C-alpha positions in Angstrom: -204.1 85.4 -90.7 -202.0 84.9 -87.7 -199.1 87.2 -88.5 -195.7 87.5 -86.8 -194.3 89.8 -84.2 -190.8 90.3 -82.8 -190.3 88.0 -79.8 -192.9 85.5 -81.1 -192.1 81.8 -81.7 -192.2 81.1 -85.4 -194.0 78.2 -87.0 -191.5 75.6 -88.2 -191.9 74.7 -91.8 -190.5 72.6 -94.6 -190.5 73.8 -98.3 -188.7 72.5 -101.4 -185.7 74.3 -102.7 -184.8 75.0 -106.3 -183.5 71.4 -106.7 -186.7 69.9 -105.2 -184.9 69.1 -102.0 -186.8 69.6 -98.7 -185.5 72.6 -96.7 -186.4 72.5 -93.0 -186.4 75.6 -90.8 -185.8 73.5 -87.7 -182.9 71.8 -89.3 -181.3 75.0 -90.4 -181.7 76.5 -86.9 -179.4 73.7 -85.6 -176.6 75.5 -87.5 -177.3 79.1 -86.6 -179.9 81.9 -86.9 -181.9 82.1 -90.1 -182.8 85.0 -92.3 -185.9 84.5 -94.4 -186.3 86.7 -97.5 -189.9 86.8 -98.6 -190.0 88.2 -102.2 -192.6 88.7 -104.9 -191.1 86.7 -107.7 -188.5 86.4 -110.5 -190.5 89.0 -112.5 -189.8 91.8 -110.1 -186.7 93.9 -110.7 -186.5 94.9 -107.0 -186.5 91.2 -105.9 -183.7 90.5 -108.4 -181.7 93.4 -107.2 -182.2 92.6 -103.5 -181.3 88.9 -103.9 -178.2 89.8 -105.9 -177.2 92.3 -103.3 -177.4 89.7 -100.5 -175.5 87.3 -102.7 -172.6 89.6 -103.2 -172.4 90.4 -99.5 -172.9 86.8 -98.5 -169.6 86.6 -96.5 -170.9 89.3 -94.2 -173.9 87.1 -93.4 -171.7 84.0 -93.0 -169.5 85.8 -90.5 -172.6 86.2 -88.3 -173.5 82.6 -88.7 -176.7 83.3 -90.5 -178.4 80.9 -92.9 -180.3 82.7 -95.7 -183.2 81.5 -97.8 -185.5 83.2 -100.2 -189.3 82.4 -100.3 -191.8 83.1 -103.0 -194.7 81.5 -104.8 -192.4 80.7 -107.8 -192.1 76.9 -108.5 -188.7 75.2 -108.2 -187.9 75.4 -111.9 -188.2 79.2 -111.8 -186.1 79.3 -108.7 -183.4 77.2 -110.3 -183.2 79.7 -113.1 -183.1 82.6 -110.6 -180.2 81.0 -108.6 -178.2 80.4 -111.8 -178.9 83.9 -113.2 -177.9 85.8 -110.1 -175.3 83.3 -108.8 -177.0 82.9 -105.5 -175.1 81.1 -102.8 -178.3 80.4 -100.8 -181.5 78.5 -101.7 -184.8 79.7 -103.0 -187.9 78.0 -101.6 -191.3 77.5 -103.1 -194.4 78.5 -101.1 -196.6 77.8 -104.2 -200.0 79.0 -102.9 -198.6 81.6 -100.5 -199.9 79.6 -97.5 -196.8 80.3 -95.4 -196.7 84.0 -96.3 -200.4 84.3 -95.4 -199.8 82.4 -92.1 -197.1 84.9 -91.2 -199.1 88.0 -92.3 -196.7 88.7 -95.1 -199.1 88.5 -98.1 -199.8 91.2 -100.7 -203.5 90.6 -101.4 -203.7 92.9 -104.4 -200.8 91.3 -106.2 -201.4 87.8 -105.0 -197.7 87.3 -103.9 -195.7 87.6 -100.8 -195.0 91.2 -99.6 -191.2 91.9 -99.7 -190.2 91.0 -96.1 -187.3 90.0 -94.0 -187.6 87.7 -91.0 -184.6 86.9 -88.7 -185.1 83.9 -86.4 -182.7 83.0 -83.6 -181.8 79.5 -82.7 -184.6 79.2 -80.1 -187.1 79.8 -82.9 -188.0 83.3 -81.9 -188.4 86.2 -84.3 -185.7 88.8 -83.6 -186.2 91.1 -86.5 -189.1 91.7 -88.9 -189.5 94.1 -91.8 -192.4 94.0 -94.2 -192.4 96.4 -97.2 -195.3 98.6 -98.0 -194.6 98.6 -101.8 -192.5 96.8 -104.3 -189.4 99.0 -103.7 -189.6 99.1 -99.9 -186.7 97.1 -98.7 -184.7 97.4 -95.5 -181.1 98.7 -95.5 -178.5 95.9 -95.4 -176.8 97.6 -92.4 -180.0 97.4 -90.4 -180.3 93.6 -91.0 -176.6 93.0 -90.2 -177.0 95.0 -87.0 -179.9 92.8 -86.0 -177.8 89.7 -86.6 -175.0 91.2 -84.6 -177.3 91.4 -81.6 -178.1 87.7 -81.5 -176.9 85.6 -78.6 -175.1 82.6 -80.1 -175.2 80.7 -76.8 -179.0 80.4 -76.5 -180.5 77.0 -76.1 -181.8 75.4 -79.3 -185.4 74.2 -78.9 -186.4 73.0 -82.4 -189.0 70.5 -83.4 -190.1 69.1 -86.7 -192.1 71.1 -89.3 -195.7 72.1 -88.5 -196.2 73.2 -92.1 -194.9 71.3 -95.1 -195.0 71.5 -98.9 -193.6 68.8 -101.2 -191.8 69.2 -104.5 -194.8 67.9 -106.6 -197.2 70.4 -105.0 -194.7 73.2 -105.5 -194.4 72.4 -109.2 -198.1 72.0 -109.9 -200.0 74.4 -107.7 -198.1 77.7 -107.9 -200.2 80.9 -108.0 -197.3 82.8 -109.6 -198.7 85.7 -111.6 -198.5 85.3 -115.4 -195.5 87.6 -115.8 -192.3 87.0 -117.7 -189.2 86.6 -115.5 -186.7 89.4 -115.9 -183.7 88.6 -118.0 -180.4 89.4 -116.4 -179.6 91.8 -119.3 -182.6 93.9 -118.5 -181.7 94.6 -114.9 -178.9 97.1 -115.0 -180.5 99.2 -117.8 -183.7 99.2 -115.7 -181.9 100.4 -112.6 -179.9 103.0 -114.4 -183.1 104.4 -115.8 -184.6 104.5 -112.4 -181.6 106.3 -110.9 -181.7 108.9 -113.7 -185.3 109.5 -112.9 -184.6 110.0 -109.2 -182.0 112.6 -110.1 -184.6 114.6 -112.1 -187.1 114.3 -109.2 -184.4 115.4 -106.8 -183.9 118.7 -108.7 -187.6 119.3 -108.7 -188.0 118.5 -105.0 -185.2 120.8 -104.0 -187.3 123.8 -104.9 -190.3 122.9 -102.8 -189.1 124.2 -99.5 -189.4 122.2 -96.2 -191.7 119.6 -97.6 -189.3 119.1 -100.5 -186.4 118.6 -98.1 -188.3 115.9 -96.3 -189.1 114.1 -99.5 -185.4 114.4 -100.6 -184.4 112.3 -97.6 -186.7 109.5 -98.8 -185.4 109.9 -102.3 -181.8 109.8 -101.1 -182.4 106.5 -99.3 -184.0 105.1 -102.5 -181.1 106.2 -104.6 -178.7 104.4 -102.2 -180.8 101.3 -102.6 -180.7 101.5 -106.4 -177.0 102.2 -106.4 -176.3 99.1 -104.2 -178.3 97.0 -106.6 -176.4 98.2 -109.6 -173.1 97.5 -107.9 -174.2 94.0 -107.0 -175.3 93.3 -110.5 -172.1 94.6 -112.0 -170.2 92.4 -109.6 -172.3 89.5 -110.7 -171.3 90.2 -114.3 -167.7 90.0 -113.3 -168.3 86.7 -111.6 -170.2 85.3 -114.5 
């Protein structure tokens, strides 16, 4: 497993999107920096919330010239449903056997899916930002990602080549290692997150009475509550758009 590091040149790849069209990293880099969103799958509520959040803030990514793409082991048909469900303005790509995620060191061996990760690549093909979550709910703050995009030099020389790693639409449709889990319906998402938020409020009350250790834990809990709140807001905005 090679893995990725900030400052490293990324392996160029080509994967099919939700419409079976080939999506080439090198081709996208001709237009601007690229933000790759590795996610577990359409069955994960946190992946649904994260993608909806980026979709509703898409203009902020566009202003920075960033091209977004989600990547999971889900086949194109599942990705098409996900794009329609969440009204995503960016493509979802199929890495059906997780080969790309493994190559980049972004693989959750226990779950058999990609670890939730963000990779920002500048136009020279170098990794400029990397975040890999340690659990299903560990996602970076949007402001942290936007700040990384702000710091990119738009005048750098573009040195892109063709894909070194390629998956076709047929392979994506037939060889997916997607876990046998039901995709989350849109109607399930907001009740799920409201339940999670209510639970965090109860935990917050308990942690407040645990002294210094409790205060440190409250900091982590507050960050998680902000994440959940942002997902609820994004999903409510999606309802209005639908």
